[in-house]
Biopython code that builds the backbone (N, CA, C, O; Angstrom):
import numpy as np
from Bio.PDB.StructureBuilder import StructureBuilder

atoms = [
    (1, "UNK", "N", (100.363, 206.276, 25.640)),
    (1, "UNK", "CA", (99.105, 207.090, 25.504)),
    (1, "UNK", "C", (99.058, 207.224, 26.851)),
    (1, "UNK", "O", (99.172, 206.384, 27.744)),
    (2, "UNK", "N", (98.862, 208.465, 26.881)),
    (2, "UNK", "CA", (98.003, 209.432, 28.341)),
    (2, "UNK", "C", (97.005, 208.167, 29.077)),
    (2, "UNK", "O", (96.924, 207.255, 28.254)),
    (3, "UNK", "N", (96.366, 207.887, 30.123)),
    (3, "UNK", "CA", (95.255, 206.617, 30.345)),
    (3, "UNK", "C", (93.559, 207.671, 30.616)),
    (3, "UNK", "O", (93.632, 208.845, 30.981)),
    (4, "UNK", "N", (92.546, 207.160, 30.426)),
    (4, "UNK", "CA", (91.473, 208.852, 30.648)),
    (4, "UNK", "C", (91.476, 209.539, 29.315)),
    (4, "UNK", "O", (90.493, 210.272, 29.211)),
    (5, "UNK", "N", (92.412, 209.547, 28.050)),
    (5, "UNK", "CA", (92.135, 210.975, 28.212)),
    (5, "UNK", "C", (91.650, 210.903, 26.170)),
    (5, "UNK", "O", (91.408, 211.828, 25.394)),
    (6, "UNK", "N", (91.696, 209.107, 25.903)),
    (6, "UNK", "CA", (91.293, 209.364, 24.615)),
    (6, "UNK", "C", (89.347, 208.524, 24.748)),
    (6, "UNK", "O", (88.699, 207.915, 25.600)),
    (7, "UNK", "N", (89.201, 208.872, 23.750)),
    (7, "UNK", "CA", (87.877, 208.085, 23.847)),
    (7, "UNK", "C", (88.286, 206.504, 23.280)),
    (7, "UNK", "O", (89.360, 205.979, 22.986)),
    (8, "UNK", "N", (87.107, 206.111, 23.284)),
    (8, "UNK", "CA", (86.918, 204.830, 22.891)),
    (8, "UNK", "C", (86.946, 204.009, 21.759)),
    (8, "UNK", "O", (85.781, 203.614, 21.803)),
    (9, "UNK", "N", (87.315, 203.594, 21.010)),
    (9, "UNK", "CA", (87.437, 202.979, 20.139)),
    (9, "UNK", "C", (87.406, 201.743, 19.661)),
    (9, "UNK", "O", (88.304, 200.927, 19.870)),
    (10, "UNK", "N", (86.004, 201.435, 18.745)),
    (10, "UNK", "CA", (85.525, 200.379, 19.328)),
    (10, "UNK", "C", (84.635, 200.111, 17.762)),
    (10, "UNK", "O", (84.334, 200.918, 16.882)),
    (11, "UNK", "N", (84.342, 198.340, 17.904)),
    (11, "UNK", "CA", (83.845, 198.012, 17.008)),
    (11, "UNK", "C", (82.694, 198.535, 17.129)),
    (11, "UNK", "O", (82.288, 198.513, 18.291)),
    (12, "UNK", "N", (81.536, 199.316, 15.878)),
    (12, "UNK", "CA", (80.526, 199.562, 15.263)),
    (12, "UNK", "C", (79.812, 199.519, 13.821)),
    (12, "UNK", "O", (80.223, 199.662, 12.670)),
    (13, "UNK", "N", (78.199, 199.184, 14.565)),
    (13, "UNK", "CA", (77.845, 198.602, 13.171)),
    (13, "UNK", "C", (76.899, 200.405, 12.189)),
    (13, "UNK", "O", (76.279, 201.408, 12.542)),
    (14, "UNK", "N", (77.209, 200.014, 11.399)),
    (14, "UNK", "CA", (76.566, 201.811, 11.224)),
    (14, "UNK", "C", (75.231, 201.119, 8.977)),
    (14, "UNK", "O", (75.390, 200.656, 7.847)),
    (15, "UNK", "N", (74.350, 201.561, 9.800)),
    (15, "UNK", "CA", (73.592, 201.247, 9.163)),
    (15, "UNK", "C", (71.999, 202.245, 8.490)),
    (15, "UNK", "O", (71.087, 202.864, 9.040)),
    (16, "UNK", "N", (72.452, 201.865, 6.757)),
    (16, "UNK", "CA", (71.746, 202.707, 6.148)),
    (16, "UNK", "C", (70.041, 202.783, 6.598)),
    (16, "UNK", "O", (69.331, 201.779, 6.536)),
    (17, "UNK", "N", (69.732, 203.592, 6.872)),
    (17, "UNK", "CA", (68.099, 203.900, 7.198)),
    (17, "UNK", "C", (66.813, 203.886, 5.401)),
    (17, "UNK", "O", (65.583, 203.850, 5.421)),
    (18, "UNK", "N", (67.616, 203.924, 4.282)),
    (18, "UNK", "CA", (67.188, 204.458, 3.614)),
    (18, "UNK", "C", (67.519, 202.626, 2.519)),
    (18, "UNK", "O", (66.629, 202.577, 1.669)),
    (19, "UNK", "N", (68.235, 201.654, 2.432)),
    (19, "UNK", "CA", (68.398, 200.881, 2.082)),
    (19, "UNK", "C", (68.284, 199.101, 3.127)),
    (19, "UNK", "O", (68.021, 197.934, 2.840)),
    (20, "UNK", "N", (68.670, 199.884, 4.400)),
    (20, "UNK", "CA", (69.161, 198.812, 5.305)),
    (20, "UNK", "C", (70.083, 197.715, 5.181)),
    (20, "UNK", "O", (70.134, 196.558, 5.597)),
    (21, "UNK", "N", (70.772, 198.444, 4.493)),
    (21, "UNK", "CA", (72.239, 197.974, 3.847)),
    (21, "UNK", "C", (73.285, 198.702, 4.616)),
    (21, "UNK", "O", (73.638, 199.856, 4.373)),
    (22, "UNK", "N", (73.932, 197.655, 5.921)),
    (22, "UNK", "CA", (74.841, 197.770, 6.756)),
    (22, "UNK", "C", (76.530, 197.498, 7.139)),
    (22, "UNK", "O", (77.115, 196.682, 6.427)),
    (23, "UNK", "N", (77.111, 198.005, 7.975)),
    (23, "UNK", "CA", (78.518, 197.492, 8.018)),
    (23, "UNK", "C", (79.089, 197.104, 9.098)),
    (23, "UNK", "O", (78.442, 197.389, 10.105)),
    (24, "UNK", "N", (79.974, 196.608, 9.259)),
    (24, "UNK", "CA", (80.635, 196.606, 10.271)),
    (24, "UNK", "C", (81.982, 197.011, 10.368)),
    (24, "UNK", "O", (82.915, 196.273, 10.050)),
    (25, "UNK", "N", (82.170, 198.654, 10.982)),
    (25, "UNK", "CA", (83.169, 199.152, 11.271)),
    (25, "UNK", "C", (83.541, 199.503, 12.303)),
    (25, "UNK", "O", (82.933, 199.075, 13.284)),
    (26, "UNK", "N", (85.184, 200.817, 12.587)),
    (26, "UNK", "CA", (85.376, 200.316, 14.092)),
    (26, "UNK", "C", (85.185, 202.188, 14.844)),
    (26, "UNK", "O", (85.659, 202.729, 13.844)),
    (27, "UNK", "N", (84.877, 203.337, 15.745)),
    (27, "UNK", "CA", (84.216, 204.157, 15.755)),
    (27, "UNK", "C", (84.682, 204.738, 16.984)),
    (27, "UNK", "O", (84.968, 203.917, 17.856)),
    (28, "UNK", "N", (84.848, 206.121, 17.307)),
    (28, "UNK", "CA", (84.761, 206.847, 18.772)),
    (28, "UNK", "C", (83.263, 206.635, 18.971)),
    (28, "UNK", "O", (82.783, 206.306, 20.056)),
    (29, "UNK", "N", (82.409, 206.884, 17.642)),
    (29, "UNK", "CA", (80.926, 207.784, 17.942)),
    (29, "UNK", "C", (80.533, 207.082, 18.744)),
    (29, "UNK", "O", (80.778, 205.896, 18.523)),
    (30, "UNK", "N", (79.794, 207.381, 19.972)),
    (30, "UNK", "CA", (78.885, 207.187, 20.586)),
    (30, "UNK", "C", (77.233, 207.062, 20.431)),
    (30, "UNK", "O", (76.485, 207.826, 19.819)),
    (31, "UNK", "N", (76.855, 205.704, 21.273)),
    (31, "UNK", "CA", (75.449, 205.437, 20.685)),
    (31, "UNK", "C", (74.702, 205.061, 21.375)),
    (31, "UNK", "O", (75.361, 204.819, 22.386)),
    (32, "UNK", "N", (73.638, 204.799, 21.586)),
    (32, "UNK", "CA", (72.172, 204.601, 22.728)),
    (32, "UNK", "C", (71.643, 202.556, 22.157)),
    (32, "UNK", "O", (70.950, 201.800, 22.838)),
    (33, "UNK", "N", (72.233, 202.257, 20.880)),
    (33, "UNK", "CA", (71.193, 201.479, 20.016)),
    (33, "UNK", "C", (72.369, 199.864, 20.225)),
    (33, "UNK", "O", (73.573, 200.108, 20.154)),
    (34, "UNK", "N", (72.060, 198.745, 20.402)),
    (34, "UNK", "CA", (72.756, 197.165, 19.922)),
    (34, "UNK", "C", (72.046, 197.132, 18.530)),
    (34, "UNK", "O", (71.221, 197.758, 17.865)),
    (35, "UNK", "N", (72.777, 196.135, 18.486)),
    (35, "UNK", "CA", (71.897, 195.259, 16.793)),
    (35, "UNK", "C", (72.796, 193.751, 16.873)),
    (35, "UNK", "O", (74.024, 193.813, 16.924)),
    (36, "UNK", "N", (72.386, 192.971, 16.876)),
    (36, "UNK", "CA", (73.120, 191.475, 16.954)),
    (36, "UNK", "C", (73.777, 191.470, 15.624)),
    (36, "UNK", "O", (72.986, 191.943, 14.808)),
    (37, "UNK", "N", (74.626, 191.212, 15.205)),
    (37, "UNK", "CA", (75.635, 190.936, 13.734)),
    (37, "UNK", "C", (75.628, 189.759, 13.380)),
    (37, "UNK", "O", (75.622, 188.759, 14.097)),
    (38, "UNK", "N", (75.629, 189.861, 11.812)),
    (38, "UNK", "CA", (76.171, 188.752, 11.408)),
    (38, "UNK", "C", (76.432, 186.917, 11.804)),
    (38, "UNK", "O", (75.893, 185.824, 11.633)),
    (39, "UNK", "N", (78.384, 187.932, 12.813)),
    (39, "UNK", "CA", (78.800, 186.136, 13.956)),
    (39, "UNK", "C", (78.353, 186.345, 14.976)),
    (39, "UNK", "O", (79.099, 185.858, 15.826)),
    (40, "UNK", "N", (77.156, 187.018, 15.595)),
    (40, "UNK", "CA", (75.885, 186.798, 16.902)),
    (40, "UNK", "C", (76.614, 187.317, 18.178)),
    (40, "UNK", "O", (76.347, 187.095, 19.359)),
    (41, "UNK", "N", (77.313, 187.847, 17.788)),
    (41, "UNK", "CA", (77.924, 189.473, 18.849)),
    (41, "UNK", "C", (76.972, 190.281, 18.603)),
    (41, "UNK", "O", (76.263, 190.268, 17.597)),
    (42, "UNK", "N", (76.904, 191.106, 19.614)),
    (42, "UNK", "CA", (76.205, 192.366, 19.344)),
    (42, "UNK", "C", (76.658, 193.708, 19.948)),
    (42, "UNK", "O", (76.927, 193.773, 21.148)),
    (43, "UNK", "N", (76.749, 194.809, 19.117)),
    (43, "UNK", "CA", (77.697, 195.901, 18.169)),
    (43, "UNK", "C", (76.855, 196.875, 18.454)),
    (43, "UNK", "O", (75.741, 196.693, 17.961)),
    (44, "UNK", "N", (76.996, 197.978, 19.155)),
    (44, "UNK", "CA", (76.068, 199.696, 18.525)),
    (44, "UNK", "C", (76.097, 199.849, 17.850)),
    (44, "UNK", "O", (77.113, 199.711, 17.169)),
    (45, "UNK", "N", (74.666, 200.403, 17.307)),
    (45, "UNK", "CA", (74.194, 201.122, 15.896)),
    (45, "UNK", "C", (74.050, 202.524, 15.790)),
    (45, "UNK", "O", (73.374, 203.243, 16.525)),
    (46, "UNK", "N", (74.773, 202.876, 14.766)),
    (46, "UNK", "CA", (74.672, 204.135, 14.160)),
    (46, "UNK", "C", (73.760, 204.481, 13.196)),
    (46, "UNK", "O", (74.161, 204.230, 12.059)),
    (47, "UNK", "N", (72.571, 205.016, 13.271)),
    (47, "UNK", "CA", (71.330, 205.174, 11.929)),
    (47, "UNK", "C", (72.024, 206.302, 11.060)),
    (47, "UNK", "O", (72.380, 207.326, 11.642)),
    (48, "UNK", "N", (72.236, 206.169, 9.692)),
    (48, "UNK", "CA", (72.726, 207.367, 9.391)),
    (48, "UNK", "C", (71.293, 207.111, 8.367)),
    (48, "UNK", "O", (70.407, 206.256, 8.399)),
    (49, "UNK", "N", (71.576, 208.400, 7.389)),
    (49, "UNK", "CA", (70.984, 208.530, 6.420)),
    (49, "UNK", "C", (70.849, 207.755, 5.343)),
    (49, "UNK", "O", (69.925, 207.058, 4.924)),
    (50, "UNK", "N", (72.458, 208.111, 4.779)),
    (50, "UNK", "CA", (72.727, 208.095, 3.171)),
    (50, "UNK", "C", (74.116, 207.502, 3.235)),
    (50, "UNK", "O", (75.123, 207.852, 3.851)),
    (51, "UNK", "N", (73.929, 206.743, 2.614)),
    (51, "UNK", "CA", (75.493, 205.720, 2.433)),
    (51, "UNK", "C", (75.751, 205.426, 1.156)),
    (51, "UNK", "O", (75.041, 206.146, 0.455)),
    (52, "UNK", "N", (76.359, 204.785, 0.572)),
    (52, "UNK", "CA", (77.084, 204.568, -0.460)),
    (52, "UNK", "C", (75.979, 203.156, -1.297)),
    (52, "UNK", "O", (76.359, 202.661, -2.358)),
    (53, "UNK", "N", (75.256, 202.900, -0.927)),
    (53, "UNK", "CA", (74.295, 202.025, -1.272)),
    (53, "UNK", "C", (72.684, 203.347, -1.687)),
    (53, "UNK", "O", (71.570, 202.981, -2.061)),
    (54, "UNK", "N", (73.095, 204.680, -1.468)),
    (54, "UNK", "CA", (71.800, 204.955, -1.026)),
    (54, "UNK", "C", (71.771, 205.858, -2.043)),
    (54, "UNK", "O", (71.049, 205.815, -3.039)),
    (55, "UNK", "N", (72.934, 207.030, -1.630)),
    (55, "UNK", "CA", (73.828, 208.136, -2.339)),
    (55, "UNK", "C", (73.795, 207.826, -4.250)),
    (55, "UNK", "O", (74.269, 206.936, -4.955)),
    (56, "UNK", "N", (72.919, 209.165, -4.557)),
    (56, "UNK", "CA", (72.341, 208.986, -6.521)),
    (56, "UNK", "C", (73.971, 208.774, -6.574)),
    (56, "UNK", "O", (74.346, 207.852, -7.298)),
    (57, "UNK", "N", (75.088, 209.612, -5.811)),
    (57, "UNK", "CA", (76.439, 209.518, -7.075)),
    (57, "UNK", "C", (76.888, 207.997, -7.329)),
    (57, "UNK", "O", (77.463, 207.737, -8.386)),
    (58, "UNK", "N", (76.596, 206.798, -6.215)),
    (58, "UNK", "CA", (76.931, 205.804, -6.212)),
    (58, "UNK", "C", (76.255, 205.499, -6.605)),
    (58, "UNK", "O", (76.595, 205.758, -7.760)),
    (59, "UNK", "N", (74.772, 204.773, -6.744)),
    (59, "UNK", "CA", (73.682, 204.089, -7.742)),
    (59, "UNK", "C", (73.712, 204.171, -8.650)),
    (59, "UNK", "O", (73.222, 203.285, -9.351)),
    (60, "UNK", "N", (74.239, 205.162, -9.140)),
    (60, "UNK", "CA", (74.238, 205.549, -11.119)),
    (60, "UNK", "C", (72.145, 206.481, -11.419)),
    (60, "UNK", "O", (71.407, 206.603, -12.397)),
    (61, "UNK", "N", (72.067, 206.817, -10.161)),
    (61, "UNK", "CA", (70.324, 207.021, -10.058)),
    (61, "UNK", "C", (70.623, 208.724, -10.162)),
    (61, "UNK", "O", (69.717, 209.384, -9.653)),
    (62, "UNK", "N", (71.464, 209.322, -10.595)),
    (62, "UNK", "CA", (71.349, 211.014, -10.386)),
    (62, "UNK", "C", (70.525, 211.470, -11.354)),
    (62, "UNK", "O", (70.294, 210.995, -12.466)),
    (63, "UNK", "N", (70.174, 212.276, -10.911)),
    (63, "UNK", "CA", (69.258, 213.403, -11.522)),
    (63, "UNK", "C", (70.025, 214.454, -12.246)),
    (63, "UNK", "O", (70.049, 215.266, -11.321)),
    (64, "UNK", "N", (70.665, 215.041, -13.203)),
    (64, "UNK", "CA", (71.564, 216.193, -14.378)),
    (64, "UNK", "C", (70.191, 216.825, -13.805)),
    (64, "UNK", "O", (69.014, 216.466, -13.832)),
    (65, "UNK", "N", (71.036, 218.170, -13.161)),
    (65, "UNK", "CA", (70.353, 219.206, -13.599)),
    (65, "UNK", "C", (70.967, 220.364, -13.878)),
    (65, "UNK", "O", (71.934, 220.946, -13.387)),
    (66, "UNK", "N", (69.774, 220.728, -15.296)),
    (66, "UNK", "CA", (70.468, 221.609, -16.664)),
    (66, "UNK", "C", (69.975, 222.830, -15.752)),
    (66, "UNK", "O", (68.890, 222.839, -15.170)),
    (67, "UNK", "N", (71.412, 224.387, -15.684)),
    (67, "UNK", "CA", (71.012, 225.279, -15.353)),
    (67, "UNK", "C", (70.084, 226.141, -16.270)),
    (67, "UNK", "O", (70.033, 227.346, -16.024)),
    (68, "UNK", "N", (69.083, 225.458, -17.672)),
    (68, "UNK", "CA", (69.150, 226.678, -18.701)),
    (68, "UNK", "C", (67.719, 226.839, -18.340)),
    (68, "UNK", "O", (67.138, 227.770, -18.897)),
    (69, "UNK", "N", (66.822, 225.864, -17.239)),
    (69, "UNK", "CA", (65.512, 226.976, -16.433)),
    (69, "UNK", "C", (65.715, 228.037, -15.408)),
    (69, "UNK", "O", (65.065, 228.794, -14.688)),
    (70, "UNK", "N", (66.747, 227.766, -15.654)),
    (70, "UNK", "CA", (66.653, 228.585, -13.745)),
    (70, "UNK", "C", (67.608, 230.347, -14.449)),
    (70, "UNK", "O", (67.374, 231.487, -14.047)),
    (71, "UNK", "N", (68.396, 230.028, -15.288)),
    (71, "UNK", "CA", (69.371, 231.099, -15.881)),
    (71, "UNK", "C", (68.221, 232.602, -16.664)),
    (71, "UNK", "O", (68.197, 233.831, -16.712)),
    (72, "UNK", "N", (67.115, 230.909, -17.335)),
    (72, "UNK", "CA", (66.294, 231.853, -17.671)),
    (72, "UNK", "C", (65.088, 232.425, -16.543)),
    (72, "UNK", "O", (64.524, 233.449, -16.929)),
    (73, "UNK", "N", (64.789, 232.069, -15.665)),
    (73, "UNK", "CA", (63.872, 232.217, -14.891)),
    (73, "UNK", "C", (64.291, 233.523, -14.173)),
    (73, "UNK", "O", (63.479, 234.438, -14.034)),
    (74, "UNK", "N", (66.155, 233.644, -13.505)),
    (74, "UNK", "CA", (66.027, 234.814, -13.281)),
    (74, "UNK", "C", (67.030, 235.769, -13.775)),
    (74, "UNK", "O", (67.925, 236.353, -13.165)),
    (75, "UNK", "N", (66.664, 235.804, -15.093)),
    (75, "UNK", "CA", (66.672, 236.281, -16.055)),
    (75, "UNK", "C", (65.257, 237.523, -16.681)),
    (75, "UNK", "O", (65.161, 238.656, -17.151)),
    (76, "UNK", "N", (64.214, 236.133, -16.202)),
    (76, "UNK", "CA", (62.915, 236.957, -16.481)),
    (76, "UNK", "C", (62.082, 237.635, -15.175)),
    (76, "UNK", "O", (60.964, 238.137, -15.059)),
    (77, "UNK", "N", (63.355, 237.357, -14.137)),
    (77, "UNK", "CA", (63.279, 237.874, -12.197)),
    (77, "UNK", "C", (62.772, 239.263, -12.779)),
    (77, "UNK", "O", (61.901, 240.014, -13.217)),
    (78, "UNK", "N", (63.948, 238.980, -12.440)),
    (78, "UNK", "CA", (65.404, 240.280, -12.185)),
    (78, "UNK", "C", (65.695, 241.244, -13.432)),
    (78, "UNK", "O", (66.776, 241.800, -13.234)),
    (79, "UNK", "N", (65.172, 241.603, -14.532)),
    (79, "UNK", "CA", (64.739, 241.762, -15.697)),
    (79, "UNK", "C", (64.774, 243.585, -15.841)),
    (79, "UNK", "O", (63.859, 244.120, -15.215)),
    (80, "UNK", "N", (65.400, 244.222, -16.335)),
    (80, "UNK", "CA", (64.900, 245.857, -16.311)),
    (80, "UNK", "C", (64.499, 246.648, -17.021)),
    (80, "UNK", "O", (65.186, 246.978, -17.987)),
    (81, "UNK", "N", (63.455, 247.130, -16.828)),
    (81, "UNK", "CA", (62.926, 247.882, -18.311)),
    (81, "UNK", "C", (61.459, 246.870, -19.046)),
    (81, "UNK", "O", (60.869, 246.987, -20.120)),
    (82, "UNK", "N", (61.303, 246.036, -18.044)),
    (82, "UNK", "CA", (60.217, 245.031, -18.886)),
    (82, "UNK", "C", (58.526, 245.415, -18.130)),
    (82, "UNK", "O", (57.521, 244.834, -18.539)),
]
sb = StructureBuilder()
sb.init_structure("model")
sb.init_model(0)
sb.init_chain("A")
sb.init_seg("    ")
for serial, (resi, resn, name, xyz) in enumerate(atoms, 1):
    if name == "N":
        sb.init_residue(resn, " ", resi, " ")
    sb.init_atom(name, np.array(xyz, "f"), 0.0, 1.0, " ", f" {name:<3s}", serial, name[0])
structure = sb.get_structure()
């Protein structure tokens, strides 16, 4: 590999801000914050809005959207001759 052209690939902690869930993985993302991890070491911290611990699809709390109300509303709004 050519020196100086590759990003810094290192261990980073991603933390879900809604649930507090955090996981350690490797990434090239730039961060400004650090966090002390379970092993006692400090790692760069990336705060995310949503993860598998808070996403409705993975938690099973997904709301089912019905289109029947939307279709009726559309028809009423754009109906001709009424």
